[in-house]
Structures are given as C-alpha cells and as structure tokens.
C-alpha beads as a LAMMPS data file, in Angstrom:
LAMMPS data file: protein, C-alpha beads

410 atoms
409 bonds

1 atom types
1 bond types

-500.0 500.0 xlo xhi
-500.0 500.0 ylo yhi
-500.0 500.0 zlo zhi

Masses

1 110.0

Atoms # bond

1 1 1 309.859 -158.327 -235.984
2 1 1 306.305 -159.578 -236.297
3 1 1 305.591 -163.223 -237.418
4 1 1 304.317 -162.973 -241.097
5 1 1 301.609 -165.224 -240.049
6 1 1 300.143 -162.687 -237.701
7 1 1 299.592 -160.169 -240.301
8 1 1 298.075 -162.621 -242.816
9 1 1 295.593 -163.702 -240.205
10 1 1 294.776 -160.011 -239.280
11 1 1 294.162 -158.936 -242.973
12 1 1 292.495 -162.158 -243.661
13 1 1 289.973 -161.281 -240.791
14 1 1 289.715 -157.830 -242.335
15 1 1 288.651 -159.432 -245.688
16 1 1 286.312 -161.909 -244.119
17 1 1 284.540 -159.252 -242.201
18 1 1 282.636 -157.510 -245.148
19 1 1 281.699 -160.811 -246.591
20 1 1 279.992 -161.737 -243.421
21 1 1 278.244 -158.348 -243.348
22 1 1 276.750 -159.014 -246.829
23 1 1 276.009 -162.599 -245.925
24 1 1 273.840 -161.722 -242.989
25 1 1 272.746 -158.443 -244.377
26 1 1 269.433 -159.786 -245.876
27 1 1 268.222 -160.786 -242.378
28 1 1 269.805 -158.310 -239.924
29 1 1 271.987 -155.213 -240.442
30 1 1 275.061 -155.742 -238.485
31 1 1 277.867 -152.989 -238.431
32 1 1 281.105 -154.011 -239.974
33 1 1 283.104 -153.297 -237.018
34 1 1 281.222 -155.827 -234.868
35 1 1 282.581 -158.685 -237.275
36 1 1 286.187 -157.149 -237.328
37 1 1 286.396 -157.142 -233.445
38 1 1 284.559 -160.606 -233.234
39 1 1 287.126 -162.195 -235.703
40 1 1 290.012 -160.606 -233.821
41 1 1 288.659 -162.205 -230.601
42 1 1 288.116 -165.481 -232.375
43 1 1 291.754 -165.752 -233.731
44 1 1 293.095 -164.136 -230.529
45 1 1 294.792 -165.872 -227.580
46 1 1 291.527 -166.348 -225.548
47 1 1 289.676 -168.483 -228.524
48 1 1 291.855 -170.181 -231.012
49 1 1 295.136 -168.713 -230.040
50 1 1 296.396 -168.174 -233.536
51 1 1 297.229 -164.683 -233.399
52 1 1 299.214 -162.448 -230.805
53 1 1 300.118 -158.730 -231.030
54 1 1 303.601 -157.401 -231.064
55 1 1 305.293 -153.954 -231.572
56 1 1 304.592 -153.848 -235.285
57 1 1 300.827 -154.743 -235.149
58 1 1 300.528 -152.324 -232.143
59 1 1 302.140 -149.571 -234.082
60 1 1 300.011 -150.170 -237.173
61 1 1 296.815 -150.410 -234.897
62 1 1 297.825 -146.926 -233.419
63 1 1 298.098 -145.490 -236.875
64 1 1 294.746 -147.010 -237.673
65 1 1 293.196 -145.428 -234.702
66 1 1 294.761 -142.075 -235.722
67 1 1 293.362 -142.461 -239.276
68 1 1 289.876 -143.386 -237.949
69 1 1 289.821 -140.128 -235.842
70 1 1 291.214 -138.330 -238.763
71 1 1 288.361 -139.300 -241.008
72 1 1 285.843 -138.424 -238.027
73 1 1 287.297 -135.052 -238.046
74 1 1 286.814 -134.703 -241.879
75 1 1 283.242 -135.705 -241.781
76 1 1 282.090 -132.881 -239.725
77 1 1 280.417 -129.916 -241.635
78 1 1 280.874 -126.987 -239.412
79 1 1 278.558 -124.971 -241.555
80 1 1 275.724 -127.182 -240.532
81 1 1 276.470 -127.438 -236.862
82 1 1 276.142 -123.736 -235.394
83 1 1 273.768 -121.533 -233.848
84 1 1 271.081 -122.861 -231.358
85 1 1 271.528 -126.398 -232.365
86 1 1 275.291 -126.286 -231.761
87 1 1 274.784 -124.636 -228.250
88 1 1 272.291 -127.290 -227.275
89 1 1 274.518 -130.034 -228.328
90 1 1 277.459 -128.512 -226.451
91 1 1 275.450 -128.103 -223.270
92 1 1 274.038 -131.741 -223.802
93 1 1 277.697 -133.068 -223.856
94 1 1 278.885 -130.968 -220.999
95 1 1 275.931 -132.493 -218.806
96 1 1 276.893 -135.880 -219.960
97 1 1 280.380 -135.505 -219.055
98 1 1 279.502 -134.194 -215.400
99 1 1 276.821 -137.027 -215.195
100 1 1 279.210 -139.746 -216.435
101 1 1 282.143 -138.882 -214.295
102 1 1 279.782 -138.531 -211.304
103 1 1 278.290 -142.012 -211.920
104 1 1 281.512 -143.645 -212.669
105 1 1 282.898 -142.466 -209.626
106 1 1 280.448 -144.641 -207.729
107 1 1 281.088 -147.583 -210.112
108 1 1 284.826 -147.299 -209.553
109 1 1 284.614 -147.048 -205.929
110 1 1 285.930 -143.743 -205.605
111 1 1 288.994 -143.945 -207.919
112 1 1 289.164 -140.467 -209.565
113 1 1 291.306 -141.329 -212.598
114 1 1 289.252 -144.495 -213.269
115 1 1 286.226 -142.505 -213.075
116 1 1 287.541 -140.005 -215.636
117 1 1 288.180 -142.849 -218.113
118 1 1 284.924 -144.467 -217.828
119 1 1 282.887 -141.194 -217.433
120 1 1 284.502 -139.922 -220.583
121 1 1 283.849 -143.075 -222.715
122 1 1 280.193 -142.814 -221.694
123 1 1 279.935 -139.533 -223.416
124 1 1 281.102 -140.385 -226.996
125 1 1 279.056 -140.979 -230.151
126 1 1 279.987 -143.092 -232.981
127 1 1 279.282 -140.530 -235.786
128 1 1 280.985 -142.660 -238.418
129 1 1 278.535 -145.420 -237.703
130 1 1 275.377 -143.081 -237.574
131 1 1 275.801 -140.939 -240.566
132 1 1 275.943 -143.556 -243.238
133 1 1 272.545 -144.891 -241.958
134 1 1 271.072 -141.161 -242.308
135 1 1 272.763 -140.830 -245.677
136 1 1 271.272 -144.177 -246.944
137 1 1 267.863 -143.158 -245.731
138 1 1 268.016 -139.849 -247.332
139 1 1 267.716 -137.894 -244.052
140 1 1 271.285 -136.583 -243.710
141 1 1 270.619 -133.220 -245.491
142 1 1 267.149 -132.763 -243.748
143 1 1 266.487 -131.277 -240.386
144 1 1 266.934 -134.538 -238.407
145 1 1 270.207 -135.225 -240.177
146 1 1 271.574 -131.741 -239.444
147 1 1 270.592 -131.926 -235.785
148 1 1 272.239 -135.357 -235.498
149 1 1 275.270 -134.123 -237.247
150 1 1 275.614 -131.237 -234.603
151 1 1 275.106 -133.700 -231.502
152 1 1 277.195 -136.464 -233.053
153 1 1 280.167 -133.897 -234.023
154 1 1 280.289 -132.664 -230.354
155 1 1 280.097 -136.367 -229.299
156 1 1 283.188 -137.020 -231.271
157 1 1 285.202 -133.884 -230.504
158 1 1 284.258 -133.424 -226.823
159 1 1 285.703 -136.814 -225.503
160 1 1 288.885 -136.280 -227.542
161 1 1 289.279 -132.892 -225.895
162 1 1 288.473 -134.452 -222.378
163 1 1 291.023 -137.277 -223.023
164 1 1 293.758 -134.564 -223.563
165 1 1 292.666 -132.755 -220.286
166 1 1 291.865 -135.520 -218.001
167 1 1 294.092 -138.374 -219.104
168 1 1 297.449 -136.718 -219.822
169 1 1 298.785 -137.458 -216.431
170 1 1 299.267 -133.775 -215.489
171 1 1 297.565 -131.265 -213.209
172 1 1 294.290 -129.910 -214.968
173 1 1 295.753 -126.384 -214.952
174 1 1 298.863 -127.494 -216.800
175 1 1 296.780 -129.691 -219.378
176 1 1 294.510 -126.746 -219.888
177 1 1 297.420 -124.351 -220.822
178 1 1 299.060 -126.817 -223.047
179 1 1 295.695 -127.545 -224.711
180 1 1 295.007 -123.708 -225.135
181 1 1 298.454 -123.432 -226.850
182 1 1 297.542 -126.343 -229.256
183 1 1 294.308 -124.661 -229.820
184 1 1 295.872 -121.386 -230.689
185 1 1 298.282 -122.996 -233.086
186 1 1 295.246 -124.823 -234.694
187 1 1 293.341 -121.914 -235.090
188 1 1 296.179 -120.200 -236.725
189 1 1 296.401 -123.180 -239.063
190 1 1 292.587 -122.956 -239.761
191 1 1 292.896 -119.301 -240.586
192 1 1 295.908 -120.183 -242.959
193 1 1 293.762 -123.042 -244.573
194 1 1 290.781 -120.534 -245.205
195 1 1 293.122 -118.326 -247.242
196 1 1 292.900 -118.893 -251.061
197 1 1 295.440 -121.306 -252.147
198 1 1 297.663 -120.588 -255.217
199 1 1 296.128 -121.878 -258.424
200 1 1 299.069 -124.366 -258.843
201 1 1 297.943 -126.268 -255.882
202 1 1 294.613 -127.349 -257.278
203 1 1 296.160 -128.028 -260.652
204 1 1 298.889 -130.200 -259.336
205 1 1 296.464 -131.989 -257.243
206 1 1 294.205 -132.827 -260.224
207 1 1 296.936 -133.465 -262.551
208 1 1 298.575 -136.133 -260.302
209 1 1 295.494 -137.875 -259.145
210 1 1 296.127 -140.817 -261.352
211 1 1 300.014 -140.878 -261.551
212 1 1 302.584 -142.211 -259.123
213 1 1 303.063 -138.527 -257.670
214 1 1 299.717 -138.456 -255.801
215 1 1 300.559 -134.846 -254.518
216 1 1 297.141 -134.301 -252.787
217 1 1 297.309 -137.562 -250.966
218 1 1 300.998 -137.001 -249.906
219 1 1 299.868 -133.550 -248.613
220 1 1 297.135 -134.937 -246.629
221 1 1 299.517 -137.536 -245.077
222 1 1 302.031 -134.649 -244.208
223 1 1 299.331 -132.685 -242.605
224 1 1 298.305 -135.779 -240.445
225 1 1 301.966 -136.317 -239.349
226 1 1 302.348 -132.591 -238.746
227 1 1 299.324 -132.378 -236.304
228 1 1 300.050 -135.713 -234.542
229 1 1 303.796 -134.288 -234.083
230 1 1 302.290 -131.132 -232.704
231 1 1 300.035 -132.938 -230.340
232 1 1 303.022 -135.009 -229.232
233 1 1 305.240 -131.918 -228.689
234 1 1 302.448 -130.476 -226.526
235 1 1 302.300 -133.653 -224.674
236 1 1 298.580 -134.085 -225.675
237 1 1 296.894 -137.390 -226.903
238 1 1 297.604 -137.891 -230.655
239 1 1 293.821 -138.285 -231.066
240 1 1 293.568 -134.576 -230.615
241 1 1 296.139 -133.960 -233.408
242 1 1 294.269 -136.574 -235.657
243 1 1 291.133 -134.808 -235.321
244 1 1 292.554 -131.540 -235.952
245 1 1 294.234 -132.862 -239.020
246 1 1 290.762 -134.151 -240.437
247 1 1 289.148 -130.694 -239.998
248 1 1 292.153 -128.863 -241.641
249 1 1 292.086 -131.434 -244.531
250 1 1 288.452 -130.883 -245.332
251 1 1 288.953 -126.888 -245.309
252 1 1 291.972 -127.076 -247.559
253 1 1 290.651 -129.647 -250.084
254 1 1 287.405 -127.892 -250.429
255 1 1 288.911 -124.520 -250.926
256 1 1 292.042 -125.343 -252.884
257 1 1 290.960 -128.336 -255.131
258 1 1 287.152 -128.643 -254.879
259 1 1 286.899 -130.651 -258.136
260 1 1 289.465 -133.217 -256.852
261 1 1 288.394 -133.294 -253.055
262 1 1 286.129 -136.143 -253.498
263 1 1 288.555 -138.351 -255.182
264 1 1 291.369 -137.432 -252.911
265 1 1 289.260 -138.354 -249.825
266 1 1 288.323 -141.683 -251.640
267 1 1 292.024 -142.506 -251.840
268 1 1 292.519 -141.610 -248.122
269 1 1 289.620 -143.527 -247.129
270 1 1 290.974 -146.618 -249.151
271 1 1 294.119 -146.423 -247.131
272 1 1 292.144 -145.980 -243.832
273 1 1 289.114 -148.306 -244.318
274 1 1 290.930 -150.517 -246.458
275 1 1 293.895 -151.484 -244.326
276 1 1 294.628 -149.318 -241.269
277 1 1 291.174 -148.954 -239.708
278 1 1 290.223 -152.746 -239.868
279 1 1 293.605 -153.674 -238.673
280 1 1 293.007 -151.555 -235.583
281 1 1 289.579 -153.119 -234.682
282 1 1 290.879 -156.724 -235.494
283 1 1 293.948 -155.992 -233.046
284 1 1 291.393 -154.581 -230.520
285 1 1 289.497 -157.943 -230.747
286 1 1 292.745 -159.879 -230.568
287 1 1 293.681 -157.843 -227.173
288 1 1 290.071 -158.097 -226.027
289 1 1 290.125 -159.839 -222.460
290 1 1 287.395 -162.332 -223.178
291 1 1 288.586 -164.678 -220.548
292 1 1 288.313 -162.023 -217.813
293 1 1 284.723 -161.120 -219.070
294 1 1 283.566 -164.606 -219.107
295 1 1 285.148 -165.929 -215.816
296 1 1 284.430 -162.752 -213.862
297 1 1 280.851 -162.495 -212.873
298 1 1 281.058 -158.822 -211.922
299 1 1 282.785 -158.051 -215.283
300 1 1 280.041 -159.808 -217.157
301 1 1 277.364 -157.875 -214.929
302 1 1 278.967 -154.644 -215.823
303 1 1 278.175 -155.011 -219.629
304 1 1 274.412 -154.336 -219.191
305 1 1 275.088 -151.771 -216.365
306 1 1 277.357 -149.793 -218.670
307 1 1 274.941 -150.050 -221.390
308 1 1 272.253 -148.609 -219.319
309 1 1 274.711 -145.953 -218.214
310 1 1 275.335 -144.801 -221.711
311 1 1 271.606 -144.496 -222.467
312 1 1 271.197 -142.482 -219.262
313 1 1 274.517 -140.352 -219.417
314 1 1 274.519 -139.843 -223.262
315 1 1 270.981 -140.262 -224.415
316 1 1 269.209 -138.512 -221.549
317 1 1 270.738 -135.017 -221.927
318 1 1 270.343 -135.276 -225.654
319 1 1 266.684 -136.104 -225.280
320 1 1 266.294 -133.274 -222.852
321 1 1 268.112 -130.605 -224.793
322 1 1 267.133 -131.653 -228.312
323 1 1 265.632 -128.702 -230.394
324 1 1 262.157 -127.796 -229.525
325 1 1 260.875 -128.411 -233.004
326 1 1 261.519 -132.110 -232.765
327 1 1 258.717 -134.376 -231.670
328 1 1 259.102 -136.923 -228.801
329 1 1 259.816 -139.816 -231.190
330 1 1 262.358 -137.851 -233.181
331 1 1 263.993 -136.782 -229.803
332 1 1 264.058 -140.464 -228.654
333 1 1 265.445 -141.580 -232.073
334 1 1 268.155 -138.680 -231.697
335 1 1 269.020 -139.957 -228.215
336 1 1 269.475 -143.502 -229.383
337 1 1 271.715 -142.542 -232.337
338 1 1 273.702 -140.138 -230.061
339 1 1 274.226 -143.071 -227.517
340 1 1 275.819 -145.432 -230.250
341 1 1 279.342 -145.700 -229.108
342 1 1 282.237 -147.960 -230.133
343 1 1 285.322 -146.349 -231.671
344 1 1 286.008 -143.838 -229.024
345 1 1 285.038 -146.150 -226.350
346 1 1 287.747 -148.599 -227.593
347 1 1 290.409 -145.789 -227.739
348 1 1 289.742 -144.353 -224.567
349 1 1 289.706 -147.802 -222.863
350 1 1 292.857 -148.698 -224.535
351 1 1 294.475 -145.363 -223.263
352 1 1 293.179 -146.145 -219.720
353 1 1 294.630 -149.748 -219.733
354 1 1 297.961 -148.646 -221.212
355 1 1 298.215 -146.014 -218.532
356 1 1 297.036 -148.485 -215.877
357 1 1 294.068 -146.357 -214.972
358 1 1 291.592 -149.026 -215.796
359 1 1 291.542 -152.826 -215.380
360 1 1 291.299 -155.028 -218.451
361 1 1 288.214 -156.597 -217.149
362 1 1 286.238 -153.201 -216.854
363 1 1 287.630 -152.119 -220.211
364 1 1 286.321 -155.491 -221.663
365 1 1 282.889 -154.676 -220.181
366 1 1 282.784 -151.159 -221.671
367 1 1 283.677 -152.350 -225.019
368 1 1 281.138 -155.009 -224.749
369 1 1 278.497 -152.654 -223.913
370 1 1 279.608 -150.511 -226.788
371 1 1 279.480 -153.318 -229.271
372 1 1 275.836 -154.000 -228.127
373 1 1 275.061 -150.271 -228.487
374 1 1 276.142 -150.367 -232.180
375 1 1 274.241 -153.536 -232.811
376 1 1 270.891 -152.434 -231.296
377 1 1 270.515 -148.660 -230.825
378 1 1 270.817 -147.570 -234.499
379 1 1 268.236 -150.155 -235.503
380 1 1 265.774 -148.968 -232.830
381 1 1 266.276 -145.342 -233.935
382 1 1 265.961 -146.161 -237.534
383 1 1 262.660 -148.088 -236.863
384 1 1 261.349 -144.908 -235.110
385 1 1 262.431 -142.717 -237.893
386 1 1 260.840 -145.098 -240.491
387 1 1 257.648 -145.336 -238.576
388 1 1 257.430 -141.467 -238.380
389 1 1 258.294 -141.210 -242.140
390 1 1 255.422 -143.794 -242.918
391 1 1 252.841 -141.897 -240.763
392 1 1 253.859 -138.799 -242.265
393 1 1 253.355 -140.133 -245.975
394 1 1 250.029 -141.532 -244.836
395 1 1 248.877 -138.269 -243.556
396 1 1 249.840 -136.517 -246.712
397 1 1 248.166 -139.276 -248.875
398 1 1 245.004 -139.178 -246.870
399 1 1 242.395 -136.943 -248.762
400 1 1 241.122 -133.935 -247.022
401 1 1 237.667 -134.071 -245.530
402 1 1 235.249 -132.471 -247.828
403 1 1 234.070 -128.955 -246.920
404 1 1 230.536 -128.849 -245.465
405 1 1 228.042 -126.253 -246.965
406 1 1 226.116 -125.177 -244.187
407 1 1 224.643 -122.115 -245.655
408 1 1 221.136 -123.543 -246.035
409 1 1 220.974 -124.419 -242.481
410 1 1 220.590 -120.774 -241.788

Bonds

1 1 1 2
2 1 2 3
3 1 3 4
4 1 4 5
5 1 5 6
6 1 6 7
7 1 7 8
8 1 8 9
9 1 9 10
10 1 10 11
11 1 11 12
12 1 12 13
13 1 13 14
14 1 14 15
15 1 15 16
16 1 16 17
17 1 17 18
18 1 18 19
19 1 19 20
20 1 20 21
21 1 21 22
22 1 22 23
23 1 23 24
24 1 24 25
25 1 25 26
26 1 26 27
27 1 27 28
28 1 28 29
29 1 29 30
30 1 30 31
31 1 31 32
32 1 32 33
33 1 33 34
34 1 34 35
35 1 35 36
36 1 36 37
37 1 37 38
38 1 38 39
39 1 39 40
40 1 40 41
41 1 41 42
42 1 42 43
43 1 43 44
44 1 44 45
45 1 45 46
46 1 46 47
47 1 47 48
48 1 48 49
49 1 49 50
50 1 50 51
51 1 51 52
52 1 52 53
53 1 53 54
54 1 54 55
55 1 55 56
56 1 56 57
57 1 57 58
58 1 58 59
59 1 59 60
60 1 60 61
61 1 61 62
62 1 62 63
63 1 63 64
64 1 64 65
65 1 65 66
66 1 66 67
67 1 67 68
68 1 68 69
69 1 69 70
70 1 70 71
71 1 71 72
72 1 72 73
73 1 73 74
74 1 74 75
75 1 75 76
76 1 76 77
77 1 77 78
78 1 78 79
79 1 79 80
80 1 80 81
81 1 81 82
82 1 82 83
83 1 83 84
84 1 84 85
85 1 85 86
86 1 86 87
87 1 87 88
88 1 88 89
89 1 89 90
90 1 90 91
91 1 91 92
92 1 92 93
93 1 93 94
94 1 94 95
95 1 95 96
96 1 96 97
97 1 97 98
98 1 98 99
99 1 99 100
100 1 100 101
101 1 101 102
102 1 102 103
103 1 103 104
104 1 104 105
105 1 105 106
106 1 106 107
107 1 107 108
108 1 108 109
109 1 109 110
110 1 110 111
111 1 111 112
112 1 112 113
113 1 113 114
114 1 114 115
115 1 115 116
116 1 116 117
117 1 117 118
118 1 118 119
119 1 119 120
120 1 120 121
121 1 121 122
122 1 122 123
123 1 123 124
124 1 124 125
125 1 125 126
126 1 126 127
127 1 127 128
128 1 128 129
129 1 129 130
130 1 130 131
131 1 131 132
132 1 132 133
133 1 133 134
134 1 134 135
135 1 135 136
136 1 136 137
137 1 137 138
138 1 138 139
139 1 139 140
140 1 140 141
141 1 141 142
142 1 142 143
143 1 143 144
144 1 144 145
145 1 145 146
146 1 146 147
147 1 147 148
148 1 148 149
149 1 149 150
150 1 150 151
151 1 151 152
152 1 152 153
153 1 153 154
154 1 154 155
155 1 155 156
156 1 156 157
157 1 157 158
158 1 158 159
159 1 159 160
160 1 160 161
161 1 161 162
162 1 162 163
163 1 163 164
164 1 164 165
165 1 165 166
166 1 166 167
167 1 167 168
168 1 168 169
169 1 169 170
170 1 170 171
171 1 171 172
172 1 172 173
173 1 173 174
174 1 174 175
175 1 175 176
176 1 176 177
177 1 177 178
178 1 178 179
179 1 179 180
180 1 180 181
181 1 181 182
182 1 182 183
183 1 183 184
184 1 184 185
185 1 185 186
186 1 186 187
187 1 187 188
188 1 188 189
189 1 189 190
190 1 190 191
191 1 191 192
192 1 192 193
193 1 193 194
194 1 194 195
195 1 195 196
196 1 196 197
197 1 197 198
198 1 198 199
199 1 199 200
200 1 200 201
201 1 201 202
202 1 202 203
203 1 203 204
204 1 204 205
205 1 205 206
206 1 206 207
207 1 207 208
208 1 208 209
209 1 209 210
210 1 210 211
211 1 211 212
212 1 212 213
213 1 213 214
214 1 214 215
215 1 215 216
216 1 216 217
217 1 217 218
218 1 218 219
219 1 219 220
220 1 220 221
221 1 221 222
222 1 222 223
223 1 223 224
224 1 224 225
225 1 225 226
226 1 226 227
227 1 227 228
228 1 228 229
229 1 229 230
230 1 230 231
231 1 231 232
232 1 232 233
233 1 233 234
234 1 234 235
235 1 235 236
236 1 236 237
237 1 237 238
238 1 238 239
239 1 239 240
240 1 240 241
241 1 241 242
242 1 242 243
243 1 243 244
244 1 244 245
245 1 245 246
246 1 246 247
247 1 247 248
248 1 248 249
249 1 249 250
250 1 250 251
251 1 251 252
252 1 252 253
253 1 253 254
254 1 254 255
255 1 255 256
256 1 256 257
257 1 257 258
258 1 258 259
259 1 259 260
260 1 260 261
261 1 261 262
262 1 262 263
263 1 263 264
264 1 264 265
265 1 265 266
266 1 266 267
267 1 267 268
268 1 268 269
269 1 269 270
270 1 270 271
271 1 271 272
272 1 272 273
273 1 273 274
274 1 274 275
275 1 275 276
276 1 276 277
277 1 277 278
278 1 278 279
279 1 279 280
280 1 280 281
281 1 281 282
282 1 282 283
283 1 283 284
284 1 284 285
285 1 285 286
286 1 286 287
287 1 287 288
288 1 288 289
289 1 289 290
290 1 290 291
291 1 291 292
292 1 292 293
293 1 293 294
294 1 294 295
295 1 295 296
296 1 296 297
297 1 297 298
298 1 298 299
299 1 299 300
300 1 300 301
301 1 301 302
302 1 302 303
303 1 303 304
304 1 304 305
305 1 305 306
306 1 306 307
307 1 307 308
308 1 308 309
309 1 309 310
310 1 310 311
311 1 311 312
312 1 312 313
313 1 313 314
314 1 314 315
315 1 315 316
316 1 316 317
317 1 317 318
318 1 318 319
319 1 319 320
320 1 320 321
321 1 321 322
322 1 322 323
323 1 323 324
324 1 324 325
325 1 325 326
326 1 326 327
327 1 327 328
328 1 328 329
329 1 329 330
330 1 330 331
331 1 331 332
332 1 332 333
333 1 333 334
334 1 334 335
335 1 335 336
336 1 336 337
337 1 337 338
338 1 338 339
339 1 339 340
340 1 340 341
341 1 341 342
342 1 342 343
343 1 343 344
344 1 344 345
345 1 345 346
346 1 346 347
347 1 347 348
348 1 348 349
349 1 349 350
350 1 350 351
351 1 351 352
352 1 352 353
353 1 353 354
354 1 354 355
355 1 355 356
356 1 356 357
357 1 357 358
358 1 358 359
359 1 359 360
360 1 360 361
361 1 361 362
362 1 362 363
363 1 363 364
364 1 364 365
365 1 365 366
366 1 366 367
367 1 367 368
368 1 368 369
369 1 369 370
370 1 370 371
371 1 371 372
372 1 372 373
373 1 373 374
374 1 374 375
375 1 375 376
376 1 376 377
377 1 377 378
378 1 378 379
379 1 379 380
380 1 380 381
381 1 381 382
382 1 382 383
383 1 383 384
384 1 384 385
385 1 385 386
386 1 386 387
387 1 387 388
388 1 388 389
389 1 389 390
390 1 390 391
391 1 391 392
392 1 392 393
393 1 393 394
394 1 394 395
395 1 395 396
396 1 396 397
397 1 397 398
398 1 398 399
399 1 399 400
400 1 400 401
401 1 401 402
402 1 402 403
403 1 403 404
404 1 404 405
405 1 405 406
406 1 406 407
407 1 407 408
408 1 408 409
409 1 409 410
C-alpha cells in the first residue's frame, strides 16, 4: 500500500507544473514535461527526499506510459504519411538506427545490449511535443507539417518496434516471428476496424457522451486493455500494444462515430494528460538518478555527448533524406524538430534499467540530453520557420519592378 502523502505530492507536482508553464510563458516557452520531471526530481530522494516510489505508483506510472504511447498512436494520420515522403522517412529512420547502434557500440565499450538501448533511444522523435507547435503556428496542414508528421510518425513507431525486437531478451529470429504474429493479428483488427460499424454503435456513443454509461470511452479502454494483453501474450513490450491500440481507436471512432470522435478523444485525453501521463513524468523525475549525474563526471560529460549524438544520428539522416522540394532552412528545421526526443527516451531507458541492460548513470545522461533537446531544438526550429515565413511575406509584399518600355531604343 502506498503512503497517501506520496500520491498527494505527485498530483500536487502535476498541478503545479502547468502553473509554472504559464508563469514563465511570457519570457520563454518551456514544455510542460520539463517542469513535471523537474518537480519530480525536486521532491524525490536526491533533493528534498519527500517522495519515494512503490508498487502502486510504479503501476500507475506504467499505465501512464501506456496512455502516452496510445495517444501518440492516435495522433498519426496515415492518410498524410504515404508515398515518397513516407519512403524517405522510413529510410531516414533505418539509417538512424544503424548509425545509432554503431555509435552507441563505441560509447558502451562493446556491450551489444547496452548499444541496442542507447542506439534505439537516439532515433526517437517526440511527435506529441512538436505537433502542437506546428498546430499553433498554422503549419500542421501545410507541406512542412505533412512532412514533419511523416518523419515524426516513423520516429514514434520505429523505436517501439525496435524495442520489441531488440530488447525482448530473445533471439532476434524468435522476436521477429512473434512480432510478425502480432502484426498479422493487428492487421486483421485494422481490417475489422475499417468495416462499416452498425448504426447503433454511433448512436449509443453519442447518446452516452454525457451520461454515466460513457460507452465510447469504455470501449476505448477495452481496446487498449486488449492490445496491451495481446502484446503481453506474445511476449512483446506493452508499448507496441498501446501504439497499435491508438491507431485502431482512431480508425474506429472516425468511421463509427465521426460526430462524437473529437469529444470522446477529449475525454480520453483528460484521463491521460490530466492524471496518468503527468504521474508517469513526475515518477520519472522521482526515480531520476540526479546524485549519480552530479557526482559522476563521466555521466555529466555524457549529457552534451548524447545531445550531439541525437543531432547526428536522428537529425543527420532526416536532413539528408528530406523531400527535395524543401529548402535548406526547412530541412534544417525538419532535422531539429525530428531530433526532439524525450517521452520514448524515458520509456526506453526505463526498460533498459529494469532489465539491467543500462546503468542508471547512463540512463540519467540520456534523459538529461533529451530534456535539453525538448527545451532548445523546437525553439531553434520554430525560429527558422518564422524567419522563412517572414521572408516569404516580405517577398510577396514587395512591389514588382516596373516593366521597362524599350521599344523606342530601337
């Protein structure tokens, strides 16, 4: 049984975090997740020593991580991520994975499994952090937003699959066979989701939106539980099941209850971002090994090293393989956005530490680098984009040069 004061402290930190975001928002834009993790570190054992995790908080944090990945899967619009852009995003991620594991192999001193953990973490993209910025600037539906959605979607989905393959503790062939089986069942579920739903489904979803029945929300939770259970049965990481559940939920709600889908998602997001997801981040801060990071010069030195590796491993291939119609500034902004990584870095390093494949000091260094990436890289990318938009507006506003009538010169 958890101490009631621990949950009070965790939820109190979750409430304080958005207040701090709004307090500093006039001067600098700091992502909410930074404050959630920082407050967790503050109340954790390495600073104030007020909060300690236990089985209950760990279980809730695991559920929060599943909800985070579920919502990431829901965000992806597969209609927008296809064709040449999708092929380029896939190839860029595969190059990132090979480059990341190769460089991590050198950093880890030849430890293969540690290299898998570090290399996979270096290839992720925090799509949930980047998309709201593009939505606020009105670019999400434009060309740049579409390309970023494709590269970000692969940056979310690729590491989840890699975790299932590389960090399952089995031989790669066995993991691949189990992953293929999971994929077949998921594909069948997608085909089922694409079929027209009976009319009563949509009517019942709309009729119970504001009642205690909440049919659609309960159905979404059932779908999430089923996909988590399916991943568990196949011996795969539950992150894969959570991601698949998000994809399936989007298809079902948009086809069966299009009028209510937005409100249903809002209710699910309220559960996720209102309680479970911030709890996961605050618990991550509580478990963050700040003492090791501060007192270990090597771990502290690894923070900027990992940040440079993120830019090289993730940003380099994205810049090189971005669609040809993007200019160099847009390609740079795309690479910076794609290199923004925190949620999956936290998840992957947590798995690595739990399986004793990664030392807590290295996990702290990776998470520290990812926190800096969320703080700095999107702001740099946004400035590049705003500068381009300003230049474009100036060019459009500039009067065209008057035509010269040189007929009399003849």
